[in-house]
PyMOL Python script that loads the backbone (N, CA, C, O; Angstrom):
from pymol import cmd

cmd.read_pdbstr("""\
ATOM      1  N   MET A   1       0.835  -1.181  -0.024  1.00  0.00           N
ATOM      2  CA  MET A   1      -0.004  -0.048  -0.043  1.00  0.00           C
ATOM      3  C   MET A   1       0.897   1.228  -0.035  1.00  0.00           C
ATOM      4  O   MET A   1       2.028   1.209   0.451  1.00  0.00           O
ATOM      5  N   LYS A   2       0.351   2.309  -0.585  1.00  0.00           N
ATOM      6  CA  LYS A   2       1.071   3.531  -0.640  1.00  0.00           C
ATOM      7  C   LYS A   2       0.891   4.355   0.555  1.00  0.00           C
ATOM      8  O   LYS A   2      -0.186   4.306   1.147  1.00  0.00           O
ATOM      9  N   ALA A   3       1.840   5.111   0.970  1.00  0.00           N
ATOM     10  CA  ALA A   3       1.664   6.029   2.169  1.00  0.00           C
ATOM     11  C   ALA A   3       0.550   6.844   2.030  1.00  0.00           C
ATOM     12  O   ALA A   3      -0.144   7.034   3.028  1.00  0.00           O
ATOM     13  N   GLU A   4       0.220   7.419   0.855  1.00  0.00           N
ATOM     14  CA  GLU A   4      -0.872   8.365   0.736  1.00  0.00           C
ATOM     15  C   GLU A   4      -2.213   7.759   0.910  1.00  0.00           C
ATOM     16  O   GLU A   4      -3.176   8.400   1.330  1.00  0.00           O
ATOM     17  N   ASP A   5      -2.256   6.424   0.554  1.00  0.00           N
ATOM     18  CA  ASP A   5      -3.526   5.654   0.792  1.00  0.00           C
ATOM     19  C   ASP A   5      -3.647   5.381   2.252  1.00  0.00           C
ATOM     20  O   ASP A   5      -4.785   5.343   2.718  1.00  0.00           O
ATOM     21  N   LEU A   6      -2.641   5.188   3.024  1.00  0.00           N
ATOM     22  CA  LEU A   6      -2.721   4.875   4.352  1.00  0.00           C
ATOM     23  C   LEU A   6      -3.057   6.213   5.153  1.00  0.00           C
ATOM     24  O   LEU A   6      -3.773   6.188   6.154  1.00  0.00           O
ATOM     25  N   HIS A   7      -2.532   7.303   4.680  1.00  0.00           N
ATOM     26  CA  HIS A   7      -3.011   8.643   5.226  1.00  0.00           C
ATOM     27  C   HIS A   7      -4.435   8.893   5.034  1.00  0.00           C
ATOM     28  O   HIS A   7      -5.098   9.369   5.956  1.00  0.00           O
ATOM     29  N   SER A   8      -4.993   8.590   3.826  1.00  0.00           N
ATOM     30  CA  SER A   8      -6.322   8.745   3.499  1.00  0.00           C
ATOM     31  C   SER A   8      -7.128   7.849   4.490  1.00  0.00           C
ATOM     32  O   SER A   8      -8.116   8.323   5.051  1.00  0.00           O
ATOM     33  N   PHE A   9      -6.747   6.612   4.711  1.00  0.00           N
ATOM     34  CA  PHE A   9      -7.386   5.685   5.630  1.00  0.00           C
ATOM     35  C   PHE A   9      -7.426   6.313   7.004  1.00  0.00           C
ATOM     36  O   PHE A   9      -8.496   6.364   7.611  1.00  0.00           O
ATOM     37  N   CYS A  10      -6.319   6.791   7.521  1.00  0.00           N
ATOM     38  CA  CYS A  10      -6.283   7.444   8.842  1.00  0.00           C
ATOM     39  C   CYS A  10      -7.317   8.549   8.924  1.00  0.00           C
ATOM     40  O   CYS A  10      -8.098   8.650   9.871  1.00  0.00           O
ATOM     41  N   ASN A  11      -7.288   9.312   7.965  1.00  0.00           N
ATOM     42  CA  ASN A  11      -8.228  10.533   7.982  1.00  0.00           C
ATOM     43  C   ASN A  11      -9.739  10.059   7.982  1.00  0.00           C
ATOM     44  O   ASN A  11     -10.608  10.665   8.610  1.00  0.00           O
ATOM     45  N   ARG A  12      -9.970   8.973   7.257  1.00  0.00           N
ATOM     46  CA  ARG A  12     -11.399   8.443   7.182  1.00  0.00           C
ATOM     47  C   ARG A  12     -11.763   7.932   8.581  1.00  0.00           C
ATOM     48  O   ARG A  12     -12.914   8.060   8.999  1.00  0.00           O
ATOM     49  N   ILE A  13     -10.836   7.378   9.282  1.00  0.00           N
ATOM     50  CA  ILE A  13     -11.033   6.987  10.718  1.00  0.00           C
ATOM     51  C   ILE A  13     -11.366   8.152  11.578  1.00  0.00           C
ATOM     52  O   ILE A  13     -12.359   8.194  12.305  1.00  0.00           O
ATOM     53  N   LEU A  14     -10.432   9.150  11.448  1.00  0.00           N
ATOM     54  CA  LEU A  14     -10.686  10.444  12.315  1.00  0.00           C
ATOM     55  C   LEU A  14     -12.010  10.971  12.031  1.00  0.00           C
ATOM     56  O   LEU A  14     -12.684  11.449  12.943  1.00  0.00           O
ATOM     57  N   GLU A  15     -12.416  10.921  10.882  1.00  0.00           N
ATOM     58  CA  GLU A  15     -13.749  11.636  10.461  1.00  0.00           C
ATOM     59  C   GLU A  15     -14.915  10.760  10.902  1.00  0.00           C
ATOM     60  O   GLU A  15     -16.030  11.272  11.005  1.00  0.00           O
ATOM     61  N   SER A  16     -14.730   9.515  11.157  1.00  0.00           N
ATOM     62  CA  SER A  16     -15.784   8.623  11.544  1.00  0.00           C
ATOM     63  C   SER A  16     -16.331   8.890  13.001  1.00  0.00           C
ATOM     64  O   SER A  16     -17.482   8.597  13.328  1.00  0.00           O
ATOM     65  N   ASP A  17     -15.365   9.498  13.888  1.00  0.00           N
ATOM     66  CA  ASP A  17     -15.860   9.678  15.264  1.00  0.00           C
ATOM     67  C   ASP A  17     -15.107  10.897  15.818  1.00  0.00           C
ATOM     68  O   ASP A  17     -13.876  10.891  15.833  1.00  0.00           O
ATOM     69  N   ARG A  18     -15.800  11.917  16.264  1.00  0.00           N
ATOM     70  CA  ARG A  18     -15.089  13.130  16.789  1.00  0.00           C
ATOM     71  C   ARG A  18     -14.298  12.823  18.063  1.00  0.00           C
ATOM     72  O   ARG A  18     -13.424  13.611  18.427  1.00  0.00           O
ATOM     73  N   SER A  19     -14.559  11.746  18.735  1.00  0.00           N
ATOM     74  CA  SER A  19     -13.862  11.473  20.015  1.00  0.00           C
ATOM     75  C   SER A  19     -12.425  10.877  19.705  1.00  0.00           C
ATOM     76  O   SER A  19     -11.583  10.797  20.599  1.00  0.00           O
ATOM     77  N   ILE A  20     -12.185  10.478  18.458  1.00  0.00           N
ATOM     78  CA  ILE A  20     -10.838   9.926  18.053  1.00  0.00           C
ATOM     79  C   ILE A  20      -9.891  11.118  17.776  1.00  0.00           C
ATOM     80  O   ILE A  20     -10.150  11.963  16.919  1.00  0.00           O
ATOM     81  N   ARG A  21      -8.725  11.140  18.585  1.00  0.00           N
ATOM     82  CA  ARG A  21      -7.816  12.237  18.527  1.00  0.00           C
ATOM     83  C   ARG A  21      -6.707  11.848  17.616  1.00  0.00           C
ATOM     84  O   ARG A  21      -6.153  12.741  16.976  1.00  0.00           O
ATOM     85  N   PHE A  22      -6.320  10.605  17.487  1.00  0.00           N
ATOM     86  CA  PHE A  22      -5.066  10.040  16.875  1.00  0.00           C
ATOM     87  C   PHE A  22      -5.304   8.790  16.193  1.00  0.00           C
ATOM     88  O   PHE A  22      -6.047   7.954  16.708  1.00  0.00           O
ATOM     89  N   VAL A  23      -4.724   8.576  15.045  1.00  0.00           N
ATOM     90  CA  VAL A  23      -4.786   7.321  14.277  1.00  0.00           C
ATOM     91  C   VAL A  23      -3.340   6.979  13.888  1.00  0.00           C
ATOM     92  O   VAL A  23      -2.662   7.810  13.283  1.00  0.00           O
ATOM     93  N   GLY A  24      -2.894   5.871  14.194  1.00  0.00           N
ATOM     94  CA  GLY A  24      -1.521   5.436  13.682  1.00  0.00           C
ATOM     95  C   GLY A  24      -1.605   4.061  13.147  1.00  0.00           C
ATOM     96  O   GLY A  24      -2.346   3.215  13.648  1.00  0.00           O
ATOM     97  N   ILE A  25      -0.800   3.829  12.073  1.00  0.00           N
ATOM     98  CA  ILE A  25      -0.778   2.467  11.533  1.00  0.00           C
ATOM     99  C   ILE A  25       0.738   1.984  11.676  1.00  0.00           C
ATOM    100  O   ILE A  25       1.683   2.675  11.296  1.00  0.00           O
ATOM    101  N   ARG A  26       0.868   0.741  12.257  1.00  0.00           N
ATOM    102  CA  ARG A  26       2.169   0.263  12.423  1.00  0.00           C
ATOM    103  C   ARG A  26       2.298  -1.122  11.688  1.00  0.00           C
ATOM    104  O   ARG A  26       1.295  -1.763  11.374  1.00  0.00           O
ATOM    105  N   ASN A  27       3.482  -1.523  11.446  1.00  0.00           N
ATOM    106  CA  ASN A  27       3.664  -2.831  10.885  1.00  0.00           C
ATOM    107  C   ASN A  27       3.811  -3.903  11.970  1.00  0.00           C
ATOM    108  O   ASN A  27       3.738  -3.603  13.162  1.00  0.00           O
ATOM    109  N   LYS A  28       4.016  -5.142  11.549  1.00  0.00           N
ATOM    110  CA  LYS A  28       4.061  -6.220  12.554  1.00  0.00           C
ATOM    111  C   LYS A  28       5.196  -6.156  13.524  1.00  0.00           C
ATOM    112  O   LYS A  28       5.195  -6.866  14.529  1.00  0.00           O
ATOM    113  N   MET A  29       6.175  -5.314  13.246  1.00  0.00           N
ATOM    114  CA  MET A  29       7.326  -5.138  14.206  1.00  0.00           C
ATOM    115  C   MET A  29       7.044  -3.913  15.070  1.00  0.00           C
ATOM    116  O   MET A  29       7.936  -3.503  15.813  1.00  0.00           O
ATOM    117  N   SER A  30       5.826  -3.285  15.020  1.00  0.00           N
ATOM    118  CA  SER A  30       5.471  -2.226  15.814  1.00  0.00           C
ATOM    119  C   SER A  30       6.136  -0.850  15.354  1.00  0.00           C
ATOM    120  O   SER A  30       6.204   0.096  16.138  1.00  0.00           O
ATOM    121  N   ASN A  31       6.608  -0.782  14.092  1.00  0.00           N
ATOM    122  CA  ASN A  31       7.272   0.405  13.662  1.00  0.00           C
ATOM    123  C   ASN A  31       6.093   1.242  12.982  1.00  0.00           C
ATOM    124  O   ASN A  31       5.285   0.703  12.227  1.00  0.00           O
ATOM    125  N   GLN A  32       6.060   2.473  13.276  1.00  0.00           N
ATOM    126  CA  GLN A  32       4.992   3.300  12.815  1.00  0.00           C
ATOM    127  C   GLN A  32       5.286   3.604  11.358  1.00  0.00           C
ATOM    128  O   GLN A  32       6.398   3.949  10.958  1.00  0.00           O
ATOM    129  N   ILE A  33       4.115   3.439  10.522  1.00  0.00           N
ATOM    130  CA  ILE A  33       4.180   3.696   9.059  1.00  0.00           C
ATOM    131  C   ILE A  33       3.683   5.077   8.798  1.00  0.00           C
ATOM    132  O   ILE A  33       4.355   5.909   8.189  1.00  0.00           O
ATOM    133  N   VAL A  34       2.484   5.301   9.275  1.00  0.00           N
ATOM    134  CA  VAL A  34       1.754   6.622   9.085  1.00  0.00           C
ATOM    135  C   VAL A  34       1.046   7.016  10.456  1.00  0.00           C
ATOM    136  O   VAL A  34       0.902   6.158  11.326  1.00  0.00           O
ATOM    137  N   SER A  35       0.624   8.271  10.631  1.00  0.00           N
ATOM    138  CA  SER A  35      -0.163   8.603  11.644  1.00  0.00           C
ATOM    139  C   SER A  35      -0.784   9.971  11.327  1.00  0.00           C
ATOM    140  O   SER A  35      -0.251  10.756  10.543  1.00  0.00           O
ATOM    141  N   SER A  36      -1.963  10.227  11.986  1.00  0.00           N
ATOM    142  CA  SER A  36      -2.718  11.533  11.794  1.00  0.00           C
ATOM    143  C   SER A  36      -3.289  11.962  13.097  1.00  0.00           C
ATOM    144  O   SER A  36      -3.781  11.116  13.845  1.00  0.00           O
ATOM    145  N   TYR A  37      -3.259  13.151  13.402  1.00  0.00           N
ATOM    146  CA  TYR A  37      -3.883  13.838  14.533  1.00  0.00           C
ATOM    147  C   TYR A  37      -5.077  14.518  13.983  1.00  0.00           C
ATOM    148  O   TYR A  37      -5.092  14.934  12.824  1.00  0.00           O
ATOM    149  N   ARG A  38      -6.149  14.648  14.851  1.00  0.00           N
ATOM    150  CA  ARG A  38      -7.302  15.487  14.453  1.00  0.00           C
ATOM    151  C   ARG A  38      -6.760  16.957  14.409  1.00  0.00           C
ATOM    152  O   ARG A  38      -5.925  17.352  15.223  1.00  0.00           O
ATOM    153  N   ALA A  39      -7.256  17.708  13.462  1.00  0.00           N
ATOM    154  CA  ALA A  39      -6.803  19.069  13.214  1.00  0.00           C
ATOM    155  C   ALA A  39      -7.216  19.878  14.504  1.00  0.00           C
ATOM    156  O   ALA A  39      -8.326  19.757  15.024  1.00  0.00           O
ATOM    157  N   GLY A  40      -6.259  20.683  14.958  1.00  0.00           N
ATOM    158  CA  GLY A  40      -6.496  21.509  16.034  1.00  0.00           C
ATOM    159  C   GLY A  40      -6.285  20.878  17.431  1.00  0.00           C
ATOM    160  O   GLY A  40      -6.453  21.551  18.449  1.00  0.00           O
ATOM    161  N   MET A  41      -5.935  19.645  17.466  1.00  0.00           N
ATOM    162  CA  MET A  41      -5.728  18.850  18.752  1.00  0.00           C
ATOM    163  C   MET A  41      -4.262  18.942  19.067  1.00  0.00           C
ATOM    164  O   MET A  41      -3.379  18.856  18.213  1.00  0.00           O
ATOM    165  N   THR A  42      -4.059  19.127  20.386  1.00  0.00           N
ATOM    166  CA  THR A  42      -2.697  19.006  20.964  1.00  0.00           C
ATOM    167  C   THR A  42      -2.491  17.583  21.346  1.00  0.00           C
ATOM    168  O   THR A  42      -3.330  16.992  22.026  1.00  0.00           O
ATOM    169  N   PRO A  43      -1.359  16.995  20.913  1.00  0.00           N
ATOM    170  CA  PRO A  43      -1.093  15.652  21.338  1.00  0.00           C
ATOM    171  C   PRO A  43      -0.961  15.397  22.894  1.00  0.00           C
ATOM    172  O   PRO A  43      -0.289  16.129  23.621  1.00  0.00           O
ATOM    173  N   LEU A  44      -1.597  14.395  23.296  1.00  0.00           N
ATOM    174  CA  LEU A  44      -1.493  14.103  24.852  1.00  0.00           C
ATOM    175  C   LEU A  44      -0.212  13.331  25.199  1.00  0.00           C
ATOM    176  O   LEU A  44       0.221  13.330  26.351  1.00  0.00           O
ATOM    177  N   LEU A  45       0.376  12.691  24.221  1.00  0.00           N
ATOM    178  CA  LEU A  45       1.570  11.913  24.561  1.00  0.00           C
ATOM    179  C   LEU A  45       2.775  12.457  23.595  1.00  0.00           C
ATOM    180  O   LEU A  45       2.537  12.952  22.493  1.00  0.00           O
ATOM    181  N   THR A  46       3.943  12.329  24.068  1.00  0.00           N
ATOM    182  CA  THR A  46       5.102  12.572  23.240  1.00  0.00           C
ATOM    183  C   THR A  46       5.284  11.482  22.237  1.00  0.00           C
ATOM    184  O   THR A  46       4.713  10.405  22.409  1.00  0.00           O
ATOM    185  N   PRO A  47       6.078  11.706  21.156  1.00  0.00           N
ATOM    186  CA  PRO A  47       6.378  10.616  20.303  1.00  0.00           C
ATOM    187  C   PRO A  47       7.018   9.373  20.928  1.00  0.00           C
ATOM    188  O   PRO A  47       6.763   8.228  20.555  1.00  0.00           O
ATOM    189  N   GLU A  48       7.888   9.700  21.929  1.00  0.00           N
ATOM    190  CA  GLU A  48       8.485   8.580  22.657  1.00  0.00           C
ATOM    191  C   GLU A  48       7.360   7.693  23.467  1.00  0.00           C
ATOM    192  O   GLU A  48       7.405   6.464  23.528  1.00  0.00           O
ATOM    193  N   GLU A  49       6.480   8.398  23.996  1.00  0.00           N
ATOM    194  CA  GLU A  49       5.418   7.746  24.801  1.00  0.00           C
ATOM    195  C   GLU A  49       4.502   6.916  23.883  1.00  0.00           C
ATOM    196  O   GLU A  49       4.121   5.792  24.209  1.00  0.00           O
ATOM    197  N   ILE A  50       4.149   7.532  22.681  1.00  0.00           N
ATOM    198  CA  ILE A  50       3.537   6.713  21.649  1.00  0.00           C
ATOM    199  C   ILE A  50       4.249   5.487  21.306  1.00  0.00           C
ATOM    200  O   ILE A  50       3.658   4.408  21.313  1.00  0.00           O
ATOM    201  N   GLU A  51       5.458   5.586  21.014  1.00  0.00           N
ATOM    202  CA  GLU A  51       6.336   4.442  20.628  1.00  0.00           C
ATOM    203  C   GLU A  51       6.239   3.316  21.753  1.00  0.00           C
ATOM    204  O   GLU A  51       6.041   2.144  21.435  1.00  0.00           O
ATOM    205  N   MET A  52       6.383   3.706  23.048  1.00  0.00           N
ATOM    206  CA  MET A  52       6.410   2.844  24.080  1.00  0.00           C
ATOM    207  C   MET A  52       5.016   2.141  24.157  1.00  0.00           C
ATOM    208  O   MET A  52       4.930   0.915  24.215  1.00  0.00           O
ATOM    209  N   TYR A  53       3.992   2.919  24.155  1.00  0.00           N
ATOM    210  CA  TYR A  53       2.716   2.427  24.185  1.00  0.00           C
ATOM    211  C   TYR A  53       2.346   1.391  23.054  1.00  0.00           C
ATOM    212  O   TYR A  53       1.656   0.397  23.280  1.00  0.00           O
ATOM    213  N   ALA A  54       2.834   1.693  21.889  1.00  0.00           N
ATOM    214  CA  ALA A  54       2.576   0.692  20.734  1.00  0.00           C
ATOM    215  C   ALA A  54       3.357  -0.523  21.025  1.00  0.00           C
ATOM    216  O   ALA A  54       2.793  -1.608  20.884  1.00  0.00           O
ATOM    217  N   MET A  55       4.558  -0.479  21.406  1.00  0.00           N
ATOM    218  CA  MET A  55       5.311  -1.725  21.744  1.00  0.00           C
ATOM    219  C   MET A  55       4.584  -2.543  22.880  1.00  0.00           C
ATOM    220  O   MET A  55       4.473  -3.768  22.826  1.00  0.00           O
ATOM    221  N   GLN A  56       4.117  -1.798  23.872  1.00  0.00           N
ATOM    222  CA  GLN A  56       3.464  -2.471  24.985  1.00  0.00           C
ATOM    223  C   GLN A  56       2.219  -3.285  24.446  1.00  0.00           C
ATOM    224  O   GLN A  56       1.940  -4.429  24.804  1.00  0.00           O
ATOM    225  N   SER A  57       1.514  -2.524  23.534  1.00  0.00           N
ATOM    226  CA  SER A  57       0.249  -3.130  22.937  1.00  0.00           C
ATOM    227  C   SER A  57       0.558  -4.359  22.170  1.00  0.00           C
ATOM    228  O   SER A  57      -0.195  -5.325  22.295  1.00  0.00           O
ATOM    229  N   VAL A  58       1.635  -4.428  21.354  1.00  0.00           N
ATOM    230  CA  VAL A  58       1.970  -5.597  20.631  1.00  0.00           C
ATOM    231  C   VAL A  58       2.321  -6.737  21.630  1.00  0.00           C
ATOM    232  O   VAL A  58       1.896  -7.876  21.437  1.00  0.00           O
ATOM    233  N   LEU A  59       3.048  -6.442  22.628  1.00  0.00           N
ATOM    234  CA  LEU A  59       3.388  -7.424  23.607  1.00  0.00           C
ATOM    235  C   LEU A  59       2.251  -8.017  24.357  1.00  0.00           C
ATOM    236  O   LEU A  59       2.237  -9.211  24.655  1.00  0.00           O
ATOM    237  N   ARG A  60       1.228  -7.131  24.686  1.00  0.00           N
ATOM    238  CA  ARG A  60       0.091  -7.560  25.396  1.00  0.00           C
ATOM    239  C   ARG A  60      -0.826  -8.480  24.434  1.00  0.00           C
ATOM    240  O   ARG A  60      -1.399  -9.466  24.897  1.00  0.00           O
ATOM    241  N   MET A  61      -0.927  -8.155  23.225  1.00  0.00           N
ATOM    242  CA  MET A  61      -1.703  -8.797  22.271  1.00  0.00           C
ATOM    243  C   MET A  61      -1.103 -10.188  22.112  1.00  0.00           C
ATOM    244  O   MET A  61      -1.850 -11.163  22.030  1.00  0.00           O
ATOM    245  N   ASN A  62       0.248 -10.314  22.065  1.00  0.00           N
ATOM    246  CA  ASN A  62       0.909 -11.701  21.923  1.00  0.00           C
ATOM    247  C   ASN A  62       0.815 -12.481  23.174  1.00  0.00           C
ATOM    248  O   ASN A  62       0.635 -13.696  23.091  1.00  0.00           O
ATOM    249  N   THR A  63       0.918 -11.913  24.305  1.00  0.00           N
ATOM    250  CA  THR A  63       0.750 -12.564  25.507  1.00  0.00           C
ATOM    251  C   THR A  63      -0.564 -13.062  25.921  1.00  0.00           C
ATOM    252  O   THR A  63      -0.690 -13.999  26.709  1.00  0.00           O
ATOM    253  N   ARG A  64      -1.597 -12.396  25.356  1.00  0.00           N
ATOM    254  CA  ARG A  64      -3.018 -12.789  25.398  1.00  0.00           C
ATOM    255  C   ARG A  64      -3.484 -13.598  24.373  1.00  0.00           C
ATOM    256  O   ARG A  64      -4.699 -13.748  24.246  1.00  0.00           O
ATOM    257  N   ASN A  65      -2.617 -14.200  23.543  1.00  0.00           N
ATOM    258  CA  ASN A  65      -3.019 -15.096  22.446  1.00  0.00           C
ATOM    259  C   ASN A  65      -3.931 -14.333  21.485  1.00  0.00           C
ATOM    260  O   ASN A  65      -4.836 -14.929  20.900  1.00  0.00           O
ATOM    261  N   ALA A  66      -3.702 -12.966  21.301  1.00  0.00           N
ATOM    262  CA  ALA A  66      -4.404 -12.183  20.304  1.00  0.00           C
ATOM    263  C   ALA A  66      -3.531 -11.815  19.098  1.00  0.00           C
ATOM    264  O   ALA A  66      -3.851 -10.977  18.255  1.00  0.00           O
ATOM    265  N   GLY A  67      -2.346 -12.559  19.103  1.00  0.00           N
ATOM    266  CA  GLY A  67      -1.469 -12.305  17.937  1.00  0.00           C
ATOM    267  C   GLY A  67      -1.997 -12.396  16.603  1.00  0.00           C
ATOM    268  O   GLY A  67      -1.471 -11.835  15.642  1.00  0.00           O
ATOM    269  N   TRP A  68      -3.158 -13.183  16.533  1.00  0.00           N
ATOM    270  CA  TRP A  68      -3.807 -13.261  15.254  1.00  0.00           C
ATOM    271  C   TRP A  68      -4.262 -11.992  14.631  1.00  0.00           C
ATOM    272  O   TRP A  68      -4.430 -11.893  13.416  1.00  0.00           O
ATOM    273  N   LEU A  69      -4.484 -10.915  15.565  1.00  0.00           N
ATOM    274  CA  LEU A  69      -4.903  -9.680  15.015  1.00  0.00           C
ATOM    275  C   LEU A  69      -3.832  -9.007  14.225  1.00  0.00           C
ATOM    276  O   LEU A  69      -4.147  -8.118  13.434  1.00  0.00           O
ATOM    277  N   LEU A  70      -2.530  -9.383  14.389  1.00  0.00           N
ATOM    278  CA  LEU A  70      -1.416  -8.824  13.633  1.00  0.00           C
ATOM    279  C   LEU A  70      -1.355  -9.514  12.304  1.00  0.00           C
ATOM    280  O   LEU A  70      -0.759  -8.970  11.375  1.00  0.00           O
ATOM    281  N   ARG A  71      -1.925 -10.657  12.160  1.00  0.00           N
ATOM    282  CA  ARG A  71      -1.814 -11.491  10.936  1.00  0.00           C
ATOM    283  C   ARG A  71      -3.049 -11.361   9.950  1.00  0.00           C
ATOM    284  O   ARG A  71      -3.089 -11.915   8.851  1.00  0.00           O
ATOM    285  N   VAL A  72      -3.938 -10.651  10.419  1.00  0.00           N
ATOM    286  CA  VAL A  72      -5.154 -10.437   9.622  1.00  0.00           C
ATOM    287  C   VAL A  72      -4.983  -9.461   8.506  1.00  0.00           C
ATOM    288  O   VAL A  72      -4.315  -8.449   8.717  1.00  0.00           O
ATOM    289  N   ASP A  73      -5.534  -9.674   7.317  1.00  0.00           N
ATOM    290  CA  ASP A  73      -5.395  -8.755   6.177  1.00  0.00           C
ATOM    291  C   ASP A  73      -6.641  -7.844   6.414  1.00  0.00           C
ATOM    292  O   ASP A  73      -7.729  -8.154   5.928  1.00  0.00           O
ATOM    293  N   TRP A  74      -6.464  -6.665   7.199  1.00  0.00           N
ATOM    294  CA  TRP A  74      -7.550  -5.887   7.501  1.00  0.00           C
ATOM    295  C   TRP A  74      -8.043  -5.070   6.325  1.00  0.00           C
ATOM    296  O   TRP A  74      -9.122  -4.482   6.399  1.00  0.00           O
ATOM    297  N   SER A  75      -7.314  -5.020   5.284  1.00  0.00           N
ATOM    298  CA  SER A  75      -7.784  -4.217   4.043  1.00  0.00           C
ATOM    299  C   SER A  75      -8.959  -4.951   3.405  1.00  0.00           C
ATOM    300  O   SER A  75      -9.869  -4.337   2.846  1.00  0.00           O
ATOM    301  N   ASN A  76      -8.918  -6.265   3.502  1.00  0.00           N
ATOM    302  CA  ASN A  76     -10.073  -6.989   2.945  1.00  0.00           C
ATOM    303  C   ASN A  76     -11.259  -6.872   3.898  1.00  0.00           C
ATOM    304  O   ASN A  76     -12.365  -6.606   3.426  1.00  0.00           O
ATOM    305  N   ILE A  77     -11.111  -7.044   5.131  1.00  0.00           N
ATOM    306  CA  ILE A  77     -12.235  -6.966   6.126  1.00  0.00           C
ATOM    307  C   ILE A  77     -12.929  -5.660   6.102  1.00  0.00           C
ATOM    308  O   ILE A  77     -14.155  -5.593   6.190  1.00  0.00           O
ATOM    309  N   LEU A  78     -12.094  -4.517   5.974  1.00  0.00           N
ATOM    310  CA  LEU A  78     -12.609  -3.177   6.004  1.00  0.00           C
ATOM    311  C   LEU A  78     -13.061  -2.674   4.725  1.00  0.00           C
ATOM    312  O   LEU A  78     -13.540  -1.545   4.616  1.00  0.00           O
ATOM    313  N   GLY A  79     -12.912  -3.551   3.659  1.00  0.00           N
ATOM    314  CA  GLY A  79     -13.336  -3.059   2.311  1.00  0.00           C
ATOM    315  C   GLY A  79     -12.501  -2.122   1.673  1.00  0.00           C
ATOM    316  O   GLY A  79     -12.965  -1.375   0.812  1.00  0.00           O
ATOM    317  N   LEU A  80     -11.194  -2.079   2.041  1.00  0.00           N
ATOM    318  CA  LEU A  80     -10.343  -1.071   1.478  1.00  0.00           C
ATOM    319  C   LEU A  80      -9.801  -1.520   0.019  1.00  0.00           C
ATOM    320  O   LEU A  80      -9.380  -2.664  -0.154  1.00  0.00           O
ATOM    321  N   ASN A  81      -9.829  -0.669  -0.904  1.00  0.00           N
ATOM    322  CA  ASN A  81      -9.340  -0.945  -2.156  1.00  0.00           C
ATOM    323  C   ASN A  81      -8.130  -0.138  -2.573  1.00  0.00           C
ATOM    324  O   ASN A  81      -8.213   0.740  -3.432  1.00  0.00           O
ATOM    325  N   PHE A  82      -6.995  -0.450  -1.946  1.00  0.00           N
ATOM    326  CA  PHE A  82      -5.790   0.377  -2.206  1.00  0.00           C
ATOM    327  C   PHE A  82      -5.023  -0.316  -3.351  1.00  0.00           C
ATOM    328  O   PHE A  82      -3.972   0.166  -3.770  1.00  0.00           O
TER     329      PHE A  82
END
""", "prot")
cmd.dss("prot")
cmd.show_as("cartoon", "prot")
cmd.util.cbc("prot")
cmd.orient("prot")
């Protein structure tokens, strides 16, 4: 997928619910690929805190046997045609 398609997807998520402040897409190794903040919002976390939170989330998912979430092709499920 192209980065511009992923940015578009992030923006669609932000537009879907006004309570969403931040959307980030990471790869299976927890490296951030793209992210978007809602316009006019001040980030609540520093980039370092976001990185730590993402790594902790991946670890939690794997220890709770939810690692399958990382292997799902979400583009097919969400109906994305990138």
